[in-house]
NUFITI-666604 format. One record per residue: x, y, z of N, C-alpha, C in turn; residue number from 1. Coordinates in steps of 0.2 Angstrom, whole numbers, always signed. Example, Ala and Ser with C-alpha at 12.3 -4.5 7.8 and 13.67 -1.06 7.14 Angstrom:
2
> npx|npy|npz|capx|capy|capz|cpx|cpy|cpz|num
> +66|-28|+39|+62|-22|+39|+66|-16|+39|1
> +64|-11|+35|+68|-5|+36|+64|+0|+39|2
END
This chain:
443
> npx|npy|npz|capx|capy|capz|cpx|cpy|cpz|num
> +49|-42|-113|+49|-41|-107|+52|-39|-105|1
> +51|-37|-99|+55|-29|-94|+59|-35|-91|2
> +66|-29|-90|+71|-33|-84|+70|-30|-79|3
> +69|-34|-73|+68|-34|-68|+73|-30|-64|4
> +72|-27|-60|+78|-26|-52|+76|-28|-48|5
> +81|-34|-44|+80|-37|-38|+85|-35|-32|6
> +80|-36|-28|+86|-33|-19|+89|-38|-19|7
> +86|-46|-18|+90|-53|-18|+94|-53|-24|8
> +102|-56|-21|+106|-56|-26|+112|-62|-21|9
> +115|-64|-26|+120|-70|-24|+126|-68|-24|10
> +127|-71|-16|+135|-67|-16|+139|-73|-17|11
> +143|-75|-25|+146|-81|-25|+152|-83|-23|12
> +156|-78|-18|+159|-81|-14|+159|-85|-8|13
> +154|-86|-6|+149|-90|-3|+146|-94|-3|14
> +143|-95|-10|+139|-100|-12|+144|-109|-12|15
> +140|-112|-12|+145|-120|-11|+142|-125|-16|16
> +138|-120|-17|+134|-125|-23|+129|-132|-19|17
> +125|-130|-14|+122|-135|-11|+114|-134|-14|18
> +109|-137|-14|+103|-138|-17|+95|-133|-12|19
> +100|-133|-9|+93|-129|-4|+88|-125|-5|20
> +92|-120|-9|+88|-114|-12|+85|-118|-16|21
> +86|-121|-24|+82|-124|-26|+76|-125|-26|22
> +77|-131|-23|+72|-135|-19|+67|-131|-16|23
> +67|-126|-13|+63|-118|-8|+59|-113|-12|24
> +64|-112|-17|+61|-107|-22|+54|-108|-23|25
> +49|-104|-22|+41|-105|-25|+41|-104|-32|26
> +45|-102|-37|+45|-99|-43|+51|-102|-48|27
> +55|-108|-44|+59|-110|-49|+63|-107|-50|28
> +65|-101|-47|+72|-95|-49|+77|-98|-50|29
> +81|-104|-48|+86|-105|-48|+88|-111|-50|30
> +94|-111|-53|+98|-116|-54|+104|-117|-51|31
> +109|-123|-52|+115|-123|-48|+120|-125|-55|32
> +126|-123|-56|+129|-124|-62|+136|-123|-61|33
> +140|-129|-59|+145|-126|-61|+150|-125|-54|34
> +145|-128|-49|+145|-129|-41|+144|-121|-38|35
> +139|-119|-43|+135|-111|-39|+129|-107|-42|36
> +125|-108|-39|+119|-103|-39|+118|-100|-44|37
> +112|-98|-49|+110|-94|-51|+104|-91|-52|38
> +102|-84|-50|+95|-82|-49|+96|-80|-55|39
> +86|-83|-57|+83|-82|-65|+79|-77|-65|40
> +84|-67|-65|+79|-63|-64|+73|-65|-64|41
> +72|-63|-72|+64|-65|-71|+58|-68|-70|42
> +60|-73|-66|+57|-79|-61|+56|-74|-55|43
> +61|-72|-51|+61|-70|-44|+57|-65|-41|44
> +52|-67|-35|+49|-61|-33|+51|-60|-27|45
> +56|-61|-28|+59|-57|-19|+57|-58|-16|46
> +56|-65|-13|+50|-68|-8|+56|-68|-1|47
> +62|-69|-4|+69|-70|+3|+68|-77|+5|48
> +65|-82|+3|+65|-89|+4|+71|-91|+3|49
> +74|-89|-2|+81|-91|-3|+87|-89|+1|50
> +85|-84|+4|+89|-81|+9|+88|-85|+17|51
> +81|-86|+17|+80|-92|+23|+83|-96|+24|52
> +83|-100|+18|+86|-109|+16|+94|-108|+18|53
> +97|-103|+14|+104|-106|+14|+107|-106|+19|54
> +109|-112|+18|+115|-111|+26|+121|-108|+29|55
> +125|-106|+21|+132|-102|+18|+130|-95|+19|56
> +125|-93|+19|+120|-85|+20|+124|-82|+13|57
> +124|-86|+6|+127|-83|+2|+119|-80|-3|58
> +117|-79|+1|+108|-76|-5|+107|-70|+1|59
> +109|-64|-2|+109|-57|+2|+104|-52|-3|60
> +104|-48|+1|+99|-42|-1|+101|-34|-2|61
> +99|-31|-6|+104|-25|-10|+97|-20|-6|62
> +98|-15|-1|+96|-11|+4|+101|-6|+7|63
> +99|+0|+9|+102|+6|+9|+106|+3|+17|64
> +110|+9|+18|+113|+9|+26|+114|+16|+29|65
> +115|+16|+35|+113|+21|+41|+116|+27|+39|66
> +122|+26|+36|+125|+33|+31|+119|+36|+28|67
> +116|+35|+27|+110|+37|+18|+108|+43|+23|68
> +107|+43|+31|+106|+49|+34|+108|+56|+31|69
> +115|+55|+31|+122|+62|+28|+119|+65|+20|70
> +116|+59|+17|+114|+62|+12|+107|+66|+10|71
> +105|+69|+15|+99|+72|+15|+98|+77|+20|72
> +97|+83|+19|+97|+88|+25|+90|+88|+30|73
> +86|+85|+27|+80|+82|+35|+78|+77|+31|74
> +77|+73|+36|+76|+62|+36|+71|+62|+40|75
> +66|+58|+38|+60|+56|+40|+60|+50|+39|76
> +59|+47|+47|+59|+38|+45|+51|+36|+46|77
> +50|+30|+42|+43|+29|+43|+44|+21|+43|78
> +43|+17|+47|+44|+12|+52|+40|+9|+52|79
> +39|+2|+46|+35|-3|+48|+32|-6|+54|80
> +26|-8|+56|+22|-11|+61|+27|-16|+65|81
> +29|-20|+58|+33|-25|+64|+40|-20|+68|82
> +43|-16|+67|+46|-13|+71|+45|-14|+79|83
> +39|-13|+79|+38|-13|+85|+37|-21|+89|84
> +37|-25|+85|+38|-32|+88|+41|-35|+90|85
> +50|-32|+90|+57|-32|+90|+59|-33|+96|86
> +56|-30|+99|+57|-30|+108|+54|-31|+112|87
> +57|-33|+118|+54|-35|+124|+54|-31|+129|88
> +48|-33|+130|+44|-29|+139|+42|-21|+134|89
> +39|-21|+129|+38|-13|+125|+31|-12|+128|90
> +30|-7|+129|+22|-4|+133|+21|+1|+129|91
> +23|+5|+125|+24|+12|+122|+26|+11|+117|92
> +24|+13|+112|+25|+13|+103|+28|+17|+103|93
> +27|+24|+108|+29|+29|+106|+38|+29|+109|94
> +39|+26|+113|+46|+26|+116|+52|+23|+109|95
> +50|+18|+106|+53|+16|+101|+55|+25|+94|96
> +48|+26|+95|+47|+33|+89|+52|+39|+94|97
> +51|+39|+99|+57|+44|+101|+64|+40|+98|98
> +64|+37|+100|+72|+35|+99|+75|+34|+91|99
> +70|+34|+87|+71|+36|+79|+74|+41|+80|100
> +71|+46|+83|+74|+55|+84|+81|+56|+88|101
> +81|+50|+91|+88|+49|+95|+92|+47|+91|102
> +90|+43|+85|+96|+42|+83|+99|+45|+78|103
> +93|+51|+76|+96|+56|+71|+93|+58|+64|104
> +84|+55|+66|+79|+57|+61|+77|+63|+64|105
> +74|+67|+58|+73|+73|+59|+64|+72|+61|106
> +63|+67|+59|+54|+67|+62|+51|+59|+60|107
> +47|+56|+64|+45|+50|+58|+35|+51|+57|108
> +36|+46|+56|+28|+45|+53|+25|+36|+50|109
> +22|+36|+56|+22|+27|+57|+18|+25|+52|110
> +23|+18|+48|+18|+18|+40|+10|+13|+44|111
> +11|+11|+52|+4|+8|+55|-2|+14|+54|112
> +0|+19|+56|-6|+26|+54|-6|+28|+47|113
> -3|+26|+42|-5|+26|+35|-9|+21|+36|114
> -7|+14|+39|-12|+7|+36|-17|+7|+37|115
> -20|+12|+43|-28|+15|+44|-31|+17|+39|116
> -27|+21|+35|-32|+24|+31|-32|+20|+25|117
> -27|+16|+22|-30|+10|+17|-34|+7|+19|118
> -34|+4|+26|-39|+1|+28|-50|+5|+27|119
> -47|+11|+29|-53|+16|+27|-56|+14|+20|120
> -50|+16|+14|-50|+13|+9|-53|+9|+4|121
> -50|+2|+9|-51|-3|+7|-60|-7|+8|122
> -61|-3|+14|-68|-7|+16|-73|-4|+12|123
> -71|+4|+9|-75|+9|+3|-76|+4|+0|124
> -69|+2|-6|-67|-2|-11|-73|-6|-13|125
> -72|-11|-5|-73|-18|-6|-83|-18|-7|126
> -86|-12|-4|-92|-9|-4|-94|-9|-10|127
> -92|-6|-14|-92|-2|-22|-90|-8|-27|128
> -88|-10|-24|-87|-16|-29|-86|-24|-28|129
> -93|-25|-28|-96|-30|-28|-91|-39|-34|130
> -94|-34|-39|-93|-38|-46|-85|-40|-45|131
> -80|-36|-43|-74|-38|-45|-73|-46|-38|132
> -75|-46|-32|-74|-50|-27|-74|-59|-30|133
> -66|-60|-26|-65|-58|-19|-58|-52|-23|134
> -59|-48|-19|-52|-43|-19|-47|-46|-16|135
> -40|-47|-21|-35|-49|-15|-28|-44|-16|136
> -26|-44|-9|-24|-37|-3|-16|-37|-8|137
> -16|-29|-10|-9|-28|-12|-4|-24|-9|138
> -5|-28|-2|+0|-24|+3|+7|-27|+2|139
> +7|-33|+1|+15|-37|+0|+15|-39|-8|140
> +22|-33|-10|+24|-33|-18|+26|-41|-19|141
> +28|-45|-15|+28|-52|-18|+22|-54|-21|142
> +17|-54|-17|+12|-56|-20|+10|-53|-27|143
> +10|-48|-28|+8|-46|-35|+13|-48|-38|144
> +19|-48|-37|+22|-53|-43|+22|-58|-45|145
> +22|-62|-39|+18|-69|-38|+12|-70|-45|146
> +9|-62|-41|+1|-65|-49|+4|-60|-54|147
> +6|-57|-55|+8|-54|-64|+13|-61|-67|148
> +17|-65|-63|+21|-69|-69|+20|-78|-69|149
> +13|-78|-64|+10|-86|-64|+3|-87|-63|150
> +0|-81|-62|-7|-80|-62|-12|-76|-65|151
> -11|-76|-71|-13|-71|-76|-20|-68|-76|152
> -25|-74|-72|-33|-73|-73|-36|-70|-66|153
> -29|-70|-61|-32|-65|-54|-29|-58|-55|154
> -27|-56|-59|-22|-47|-62|-30|-43|-59|155
> -36|-47|-62|-42|-43|-62|-44|-41|-53|156
> -43|-45|-51|-44|-45|-43|-40|-41|-38|157
> -35|-40|-41|-31|-34|-37|-32|-30|-35|158
> -35|-29|-28|-35|-23|-26|-30|-16|-25|159
> -34|-11|-30|-28|-5|-34|-28|+0|-28|160
> -26|-3|-25|-23|+2|-17|-13|+4|-17|161
> -12|+7|-16|-6|+7|-14|-3|+4|-6|162
> +2|+2|-6|+2|-2|+0|+4|+5|+5|163
> +3|+3|+12|+5|+10|+19|+11|+11|+18|164
> +17|+8|+17|+21|+11|+15|+21|+18|+9|165
> +19|+17|+5|+19|+23|+0|+14|+27|+4|166
> +8|+27|+7|+5|+32|+9|+6|+35|+14|167
> +13|+32|+15|+14|+34|+26|+20|+40|+20|168
> +23|+37|+16|+30|+41|+11|+25|+46|+9|169
> +22|+47|+7|+16|+52|+2|+15|+57|+9|170
> +12|+57|+14|+10|+61|+20|+17|+65|+23|171
> +23|+59|+24|+27|+62|+28|+31|+67|+22|172
> +30|+66|+17|+37|+72|+13|+30|+77|+14|173
> +24|+79|+14|+22|+84|+13|+22|+86|+21|174
> +20|+84|+25|+21|+87|+33|+30|+90|+31|175
> +36|+86|+31|+43|+90|+30|+42|+95|+26|176
> +39|+95|+21|+41|+102|+16|+37|+109|+21|177
> +33|+106|+24|+32|+111|+28|+34|+113|+34|178
> +36|+108|+37|+40|+109|+45|+46|+113|+43|179
> +50|+109|+37|+59|+112|+36|+57|+117|+33|180
> +54|+120|+26|+55|+123|+23|+59|+121|+16|181
> +61|+117|+16|+65|+112|+10|+64|+111|+5|182
> +66|+111|+1|+65|+108|-6|+64|+98|-6|183
> +58|+97|-9|+58|+90|-9|+66|+87|-9|184
> +70|+87|-14|+76|+82|-14|+80|+85|-9|185
> +78|+89|-5|+83|+89|+3|+82|+85|+8|186
> +76|+80|+5|+71|+79|+10|+72|+70|+12|187
> +74|+65|+16|+73|+58|+13|+68|+56|+18|188
> +65|+50|+13|+59|+47|+16|+61|+44|+17|189
> +63|+40|+23|+64|+33|+24|+65|+27|+27|190
> +61|+23|+24|+58|+17|+25|+61|+12|+30|191
> +60|+9|+34|+64|+2|+39|+58|-3|+38|192
> +62|-8|+35|+58|-13|+32|+59|-20|+36|193
> +55|-26|+35|+55|-31|+37|+55|-36|+32|194
> +58|-33|+24|+58|-38|+19|+61|-35|+14|195
> +64|-40|+10|+68|-36|+3|+63|-35|+0|196
> +57|-39|-3|+52|-36|-7|+51|-29|-6|197
> +51|-26|-1|+49|-18|-1|+53|-15|-2|198
> +60|-16|-2|+66|-13|-5|+67|-14|-12|199
> +63|-20|-14|+62|-21|-24|+57|-15|-23|200
> +51|-14|-20|+46|-7|-24|+48|-2|-25|201
> +53|+0|-21|+54|+10|-22|+58|+8|-28|202
> +61|+7|-30|+64|+3|-37|+61|+1|-40|203
> +56|-2|-42|+52|-3|-47|+45|-4|-43|204
> +42|+0|-43|+35|-2|-39|+28|-3|-44|205
> +25|-5|-41|+18|-8|-44|+12|-3|-46|206
> +9|-2|-47|+3|+2|-47|+6|+10|-49|207
> +11|+12|-48|+14|+20|-50|+19|+19|-52|208
> +21|+24|-57|+27|+27|-60|+32|+27|-53|209
> +34|+30|-49|+39|+33|-46|+36|+30|-38|210
> +41|+28|-32|+38|+26|-25|+40|+34|-23|211
> +36|+34|-18|+36|+40|-14|+42|+40|-8|212
> +46|+34|-8|+51|+31|-3|+59|+34|-7|213
> +63|+38|-4|+69|+37|-5|+74|+32|-3|214
> +72|+30|+3|+77|+24|+5|+76|+16|+9|215
> +79|+13|+11|+76|+7|+13|+81|+6|+18|216
> +80|+4|+25|+85|+1|+31|+82|-5|+31|217
> +84|-11|+34|+83|-17|+37|+81|-17|+43|218
> +76|-17|+45|+75|-17|+53|+82|-22|+57|219
> +84|-28|+54|+90|-29|+57|+97|-27|+56|220
> +97|-20|+53|+103|-15|+53|+101|-11|+58|221
> +95|-8|+60|+94|-3|+64|+92|-4|+71|222
> +91|-13|+72|+89|-15|+78|+94|-11|+82|223
> +103|-13|+82|+105|-12|+88|+108|-7|+88|224
> +106|+0|+86|+107|+6|+86|+102|+8|+89|225
> +96|+7|+88|+89|+8|+90|+91|+6|+97|226
> +92|+0|+100|+92|-1|+105|+94|+2|+110|227
> +102|+6|+106|+106|+9|+112|+103|+14|+113|228
> +96|+16|+113|+95|+24|+113|+86|+21|+116|229
> +86|+17|+116|+77|+15|+120|+79|+16|+127|230
> +84|+17|+131|+84|+20|+137|+84|+26|+140|231
> +87|+31|+136|+85|+38|+136|+79|+41|+133|232
> +77|+36|+127|+70|+38|+123|+64|+37|+130|233
> +66|+32|+134|+59|+32|+139|+60|+36|+144|234
> +67|+39|+146|+64|+44|+149|+62|+50|+146|235
> +61|+50|+140|+62|+59|+139|+56|+57|+134|236
> +50|+53|+134|+46|+49|+129|+42|+55|+124|237
> +41|+56|+119|+36|+60|+117|+31|+56|+114|238
> +24|+62|+111|+18|+59|+110|+18|+57|+103|239
> +20|+53|+100|+22|+53|+93|+16|+49|+88|240
> +12|+44|+91|+11|+39|+87|+6|+40|+85|241
> +2|+40|+79|-3|+41|+78|-9|+31|+74|242
> -6|+28|+77|-10|+22|+75|-14|+20|+81|243
> -19|+14|+80|-21|+12|+85|-21|+2|+83|244
> -25|-2|+83|-27|-8|+85|-25|-8|+76|245
> -29|-8|+73|-27|-8|+67|-23|-10|+62|246
> -20|-2|+64|-13|+0|+60|-9|-5|+63|247
> -9|-4|+69|-3|-10|+73|-3|-16|+69|248
> -8|-20|+69|-10|-25|+68|-9|-27|+61|249
> -6|-24|+54|-3|-25|+50|+3|-28|+49|250
> +4|-28|+56|+12|-33|+55|+11|-42|+57|251
> +4|-44|+58|+4|-50|+59|-3|-55|+54|252
> -3|-60|+51|-5|-62|+47|-13|-60|+47|253
> -16|-59|+46|-24|-57|+48|-26|-52|+51|254
> -20|-48|+49|-21|-39|+52|-24|-34|+46|255
> -21|-35|+39|-23|-31|+38|-33|-31|+35|256
> -34|-39|+34|-39|-42|+33|-44|-41|+38|257
> -44|-38|+46|-48|-37|+50|-48|-30|+52|258
> -45|-27|+48|-46|-19|+47|-50|-18|+42|259
> -54|-24|+37|-59|-21|+32|-66|-21|+36|260
> -66|-26|+44|-73|-25|+47|-77|-30|+44|261
> -72|-34|+41|-81|-40|+37|-77|-47|+41|262
> -84|-50|+39|-81|-58|+41|-81|-63|+35|263
> -83|-59|+28|-82|-66|+23|-75|-63|+21|264
> -70|-65|+25|-63|-65|+21|-58|-72|+23|265
> -53|-71|+19|-47|-78|+19|-41|-73|+20|266
> -36|-74|+25|-29|-73|+26|-25|-80|+25|267
> -21|-79|+24|-15|-85|+23|-8|-81|+22|268
> -3|-85|+26|+2|-82|+25|+7|-87|+23|269
> +13|-88|+23|+17|-94|+21|+18|-93|+13|270
> +23|-94|+9|+23|-91|-2|+20|-98|-2|271
> +21|-105|+3|+17|-108|-2|+10|-111|-1|272
> +8|-108|+6|+1|-108|+6|-1|-102|+4|273
> -1|-97|+2|-2|-93|-1|-2|-96|-10|274
> +1|-100|-11|+1|-103|-20|-4|-106|-21|275
> -5|-112|-14|-10|-114|-14|-18|-113|-13|276
> -18|-108|-12|-24|-103|-10|-25|-100|-19|277
> -19|-98|-19|-21|-94|-28|-21|-99|-34|278
> -19|-105|-33|-23|-112|-37|-30|-114|-35|279
> -30|-112|-30|-37|-116|-28|-44|-109|-29|280
> -40|-103|-30|-43|-98|-32|-45|-98|-39|281
> -39|-97|-45|-39|-98|-51|-41|-105|-55|282
> -44|-110|-50|-48|-118|-52|-54|-115|-49|283
> -57|-109|-46|-64|-108|-47|-66|-112|-40|284
> -61|-115|-36|-63|-121|-30|-65|-117|-25|285
> -65|-112|-23|-68|-109|-19|-76|-108|-18|286
> -80|-113|-14|-86|-112|-14|-91|-105|-10|287
> -88|-104|-4|-88|-99|+0|-89|-90|-5|288
> -92|-86|-4|-93|-80|-7|-90|-76|-3|289
> -82|-75|-4|-77|-70|+2|-76|-62|-5|290
> -76|-58|+2|-74|-53|-4|-68|-51|-3|291
> -64|-53|+1|-59|-51|+4|-54|-55|+3|292
> -48|-57|+0|-39|-60|+0|-36|-58|+4|293
> -33|-59|+11|-25|-57|+13|-20|-60|+12|294
> -15|-59|+6|-11|-65|+7|-4|-63|+8|295
> +0|-65|+12|+6|-60|+17|+12|-68|+13|296
> +18|-67|+12|+21|-71|+9|+26|-74|+14|297
> +27|-71|+19|+31|-73|+27|+26|-77|+29|298
> +29|-81|+33|+27|-85|+38|+25|-81|+45|299
> +16|-80|+47|+15|-74|+51|+13|-68|+49|300
> +16|-65|+44|+16|-61|+41|+21|-58|+41|301
> +21|-50|+40|+26|-47|+38|+33|-49|+46|302
> +28|-50|+52|+35|-50|+58|+38|-59|+55|303
> +38|-60|+50|+42|-66|+46|+45|-64|+43|304
> +47|-56|+39|+53|-56|+36|+58|-59|+35|305
> +64|-57|+32|+70|-60|+34|+74|-57|+34|306
> +73|-49|+36|+75|-42|+37|+74|-42|+46|307
> +70|-46|+48|+68|-44|+56|+75|-50|+60|308
> +75|-48|+67|+77|-50|+72|+75|-55|+77|309
> +67|-54|+76|+64|-58|+81|+60|-65|+80|310
> +60|-72|+84|+56|-76|+81|+48|-72|+78|311
> +44|-77|+73|+39|-74|+69|+35|-75|+74|312
> +36|-81|+79|+29|-82|+83|+28|-78|+87|313
> +35|-78|+91|+38|-72|+98|+33|-65|+95|314
> +35|-62|+91|+34|-56|+88|+28|-54|+85|315
> +22|-61|+83|+16|-59|+81|+13|-60|+91|316
> +15|-63|+94|+13|-64|+100|+14|-57|+105|317
> +19|-52|+102|+20|-46|+104|+15|-41|+103|318
> +14|-40|+97|+10|-37|+93|+3|-36|+97|319
> +0|-44|+97|-6|-44|+100|-6|-42|+108|320
> -1|-43|+110|+0|-40|+119|+0|-32|+117|321
> +4|-29|+113|+4|-22|+111|-4|-19|+111|322
> -6|-21|+106|-14|-22|+105|-19|-21|+109|323
> -17|-27|+116|-22|-26|+119|-24|-21|+120|324
> -21|-15|+125|-25|-12|+128|-25|-3|+122|325
> -23|-3|+116|-24|+2|+111|-30|+2|+109|326
> -32|+9|+107|-39|+11|+105|-40|+8|+99|327
> -45|+6|+94|-46|+3|+88|-43|+8|+81|328
> -46|+11|+81|-40|+16|+79|-38|+24|+79|329
> -32|+27|+76|-31|+36|+79|-33|+40|+70|330
> -29|+36|+67|-30|+39|+59|-36|+38|+55|331
> -37|+44|+54|-43|+44|+47|-44|+45|+42|332
> -44|+48|+38|-44|+52|+31|-46|+59|+33|333
> -51|+59|+38|-51|+69|+40|-47|+70|+45|334
> -43|+67|+47|-37|+71|+51|-32|+71|+47|335
> -32|+72|+38|-27|+74|+35|-29|+77|+31|336
> -34|+83|+30|-39|+84|+26|-31|+88|+21|337
> -26|+90|+23|-24|+96|+19|-20|+91|+14|338
> -16|+86|+18|-11|+83|+14|-14|+76|+10|339
> -21|+75|+13|-21|+69|+11|-29|+68|+7|340
> -30|+65|+1|-36|+64|-3|-36|+54|-4|341
> -43|+54|-3|-41|+44|-2|-39|+41|-11|342
> -41|+46|-15|-38|+44|-24|-31|+45|-23|343
> -27|+48|-19|-18|+48|-18|-17|+42|-19|344
> -19|+36|-13|-17|+29|-14|-17|+24|-15|345
> -23|+25|-23|-27|+22|-29|-20|+22|-36|346
> -20|+15|-38|-16|+15|-44|-16|+21|-47|347
> -11|+23|-52|-11|+29|-57|-7|+23|-62|348
> -9|+16|-61|-4|+13|-69|-4|+6|-67|349
> -9|+3|-73|-7|-5|-74|-6|-10|-70|350
> -4|-14|-67|-1|-18|-67|-2|-24|-72|351
> +4|-28|-76|+0|-32|-82|+4|-38|-81|352
> +0|-42|-84|+6|-49|-85|+11|-50|-87|353
> +16|-55|-85|+23|-55|-88|+24|-60|-91|354
> +24|-63|-96|+25|-71|-98|+31|-74|-97|355
> +33|-76|-92|+40|-77|-89|+42|-84|-92|356
> +35|-86|-91|+36|-94|-91|+34|-96|-98|357
> +32|-91|-102|+29|-94|-110|+38|-95|-113|358
> +34|-103|-117|+41|-107|-118|+41|-103|-125|359
> +37|-100|-128|+41|-97|-135|+37|-90|-135|360
> +38|-87|-141|+37|-83|-144|+31|-81|-144|361
> +27|-85|-149|+20|-85|-148|+17|-91|-147|362
> +10|-93|-149|+6|-99|-146|+9|-105|-149|363
> +10|-104|-158|+12|-110|-160|+18|-112|-158|364
> +23|-107|-158|+29|-110|-154|+30|-113|-150|365
> +25|-110|-145|+24|-111|-138|+23|-118|-139|366
> +18|-120|-140|+15|-128|-141|+19|-135|-143|367
> +23|-130|-149|+26|-135|-152|+34|-136|-148|368
> +34|-129|-143|+42|-133|-137|+39|-136|-132|369
> +33|-136|-131|+26|-139|-124|+28|-148|-127|370
> +25|-149|-132|+27|-155|-134|+33|-155|-134|371
> +38|-155|-137|+45|-157|-135|+47|-157|-130|372
> +44|-154|-124|+47|-155|-115|+43|-162|-115|373
> +36|-162|-116|+34|-169|-115|+35|-176|-117|374
> +39|-175|-123|+43|-180|-127|+49|-181|-121|375
> +52|-175|-121|+58|-177|-117|+59|-180|-110|376
> +53|-176|-106|+51|-180|-97|+50|-186|-99|377
> +49|-190|-105|+47|-195|-104|+54|-202|-102|378
> +58|-198|-104|+66|-201|-104|+71|-200|-98|379
> +67|-191|-92|+68|-191|-86|+65|-197|-84|380
> +70|-196|-77|+66|-200|-72|+60|-197|-69|381
> +59|-193|-68|+54|-190|-64|+56|-190|-58|382
> +61|-191|-54|+63|-190|-46|+63|-182|-46|383
> +64|-178|-48|+65|-172|-45|+69|-171|-39|384
> +74|-174|-42|+83|-174|-37|+85|-168|-37|385
> +85|-164|-40|+87|-157|-40|+96|-159|-40|386
> +100|-163|-44|+107|-167|-44|+110|-164|-51|387
> +103|-162|-56|+108|-158|-63|+107|-150|-63|388
> +104|-149|-55|+105|-141|-54|+98|-139|-54|389
> +94|-138|-59|+86|-140|-58|+82|-140|-53|390
> +76|-136|-51|+74|-142|-46|+70|-146|-48|391
> +66|-145|-54|+63|-154|-55|+65|-155|-61|392
> +63|-161|-64|+64|-165|-71|+60|-158|-77|393
> +56|-158|-74|+50|-154|-82|+56|-146|-81|394
> +57|-144|-76|+61|-137|-77|+69|-139|-80|395
> +70|-144|-80|+76|-147|-82|+74|-146|-91|396
> +67|-152|-93|+67|-150|-99|+66|-145|-102|397
> +61|-141|-100|+60|-134|-101|+67|-130|-102|398
> +72|-129|-99|+77|-127|-101|+82|-128|-107|399
> +82|-137|-107|+85|-138|-114|+81|-136|-118|400
> +75|-138|-118|+70|-135|-126|+69|-127|-126|401
> +71|-124|-123|+72|-116|-123|+79|-113|-124|402
> +82|-119|-124|+90|-116|-122|+94|-112|-118|403
> +90|-112|-112|+94|-109|-107|+96|-112|-101|404
> +101|-107|-99|+106|-110|-93|+112|-114|-95|405
> +111|-117|-102|+116|-119|-105|+115|-128|-105|406
> +109|-127|-102|+107|-137|-99|+104|-139|-107|407
> +109|-146|-103|+106|-152|-109|+106|-159|-104|408
> +106|-164|-111|+100|-172|-107|+108|-171|-102|409
> +113|-172|-104|+119|-174|-99|+118|-173|-93|410
> +116|-166|-91|+116|-164|-85|+112|-169|-80|411
> +106|-171|-83|+103|-179|-78|+109|-184|-76|412
> +111|-185|-72|+115|-192|-70|+113|-199|-69|413
> +104|-197|-72|+101|-206|-73|+100|-204|-80|414
> +101|-203|-84|+101|-203|-91|+109|-204|-93|415
> +114|-200|-89|+121|-202|-92|+123|-209|-89|416
> +120|-211|-83|+120|-220|-80|+120|-221|-85|417
> +112|-223|-88|+108|-227|-93|+114|-226|-101|418
> +114|-221|-101|+119|-220|-108|+126|-225|-104|419
> +130|-224|-100|+134|-227|-98|+132|-235|-98|420
> +129|-236|-95|+126|-243|-97|+126|-248|-102|421
> +123|-243|-108|+121|-244|-115|+128|-245|-118|422
> +131|-240|-115|+139|-241|-116|+143|-248|-116|423
> +142|-248|-110|+145|-255|-107|+143|-260|-112|424
> +137|-261|-110|+135|-268|-115|+137|-267|-122|425
> +138|-264|-127|+139|-264|-134|+146|-266|-138|426
> +143|-271|-139|+149|-275|-144|+155|-272|-144|427
> +156|-265|-147|+161|-260|-149|+165|-258|-141|428
> +162|-258|-134|+165|-259|-129|+166|-263|-127|429
> +165|-270|-127|+166|-275|-128|+173|-279|-132|430
> +174|-275|-138|+179|-276|-142|+183|-270|-141|431
> +186|-264|-139|+190|-259|-136|+192|-266|-131|432
> +189|-267|-126|+192|-269|-118|+194|-276|-119|433
> +195|-280|-124|+199|-287|-127|+204|-284|-131|434
> +204|-279|-133|+210|-275|-138|+215|-274|-131|435
> +214|-270|-123|+218|-269|-119|+220|-275|-116|436
> +216|-281|-116|+216|-287|-113|+226|-288|-112|437
> +228|-289|-108|+234|-292|-106|+242|-288|-110|438
> +239|-281|-111|+244|-277|-115|+250|-275|-111|439
> +258|-276|-113|+261|-274|-110|+264|-267|-110|440
> +260|-263|-104|+261|-256|-103|+269|-253|-105|441
> +275|-259|-102|+280|-256|-105|+284|-255|-113|442
> +280|-259|-115|+282|-259|-123|+281|-255|-126|443
END
């Protein structure tokens, strides 16, 4: 089993041991012991739900800071389309792109432009791989990680195309090499991200050996700095945008699916809804013949990422308003003949099942431990209260049987109460109580 890198982590000093995170984690990756939460690395998919739910802001993300620009001779910003939805009264995307140059970037390359190339490749792949239907989008790394650990039967349905962030980084680097005359190590390709999942992807990519992105800045961090440059950028706006409705639409739920230009698709957002769709898909409950399924972990799509500043539903409305007067698409593979081949954005490394939920090291051991879990569950109350520090009674039982998290039966306060009641009712307890009755403590 691999050691996993995660951009989501716990600040123990801020943690108060409340149970909000364990109840909302979609993969049951968090336990609370000794008044502090603990994130189980092998279960975590970096969805950011714990960040969203923690009232004490104890869950945080690892990402780069603005001073990362000073580490490179030449930097290129590749902003996610979500960035465009964070500002009020924005009528022209070029204002934001110009403001990024004003901030200190040497160039910009829109992820939404690369998204249109991915949409083009996706349309062709759907048409030629009907036996693989329904194809599941791989634009959200959290969904890929979720399927990898929980839904192994669906791995073959994953669309083997890299996310637009990677396509943008590849094209941006080739352009920067030409424009700057520098070597690759002197060029920094900086992604501006709405979520921690993308920050995890560049350190531990799926479908490729190494990410083409050098660093990740959060929209939340860059927003105030960018805002201060917007007025000047508006006066000196440069024609930089290379994307239309299809690319910018990737920022909201249903946008990627709309870019396939087909009708037989499904789009779902929000991690709990996504899990329900995947469970039904694995159980073959879908009657309709679907060609494509778009799934995003955050509610509303990428605009709902935890590294954004705007309300996701307001942000979604802003994207739609921006798209109203845009042309359908600006970027096609033929526009980048010198730098781009459709094969460049396909996986070159398989995504394999990670059996993190397997109870034993082999099937025989797993069945034996499963039987032990079921026996233990009969003794547990089945209330899933979380007071033991595990999200459910089954999770506690599995922790006890597998020896994880130092879990023991006494962690369940209901079992402890029953044991105490039984002890009180025992003859030995009554005998000891009578022995102490009337004892003169001064003797």
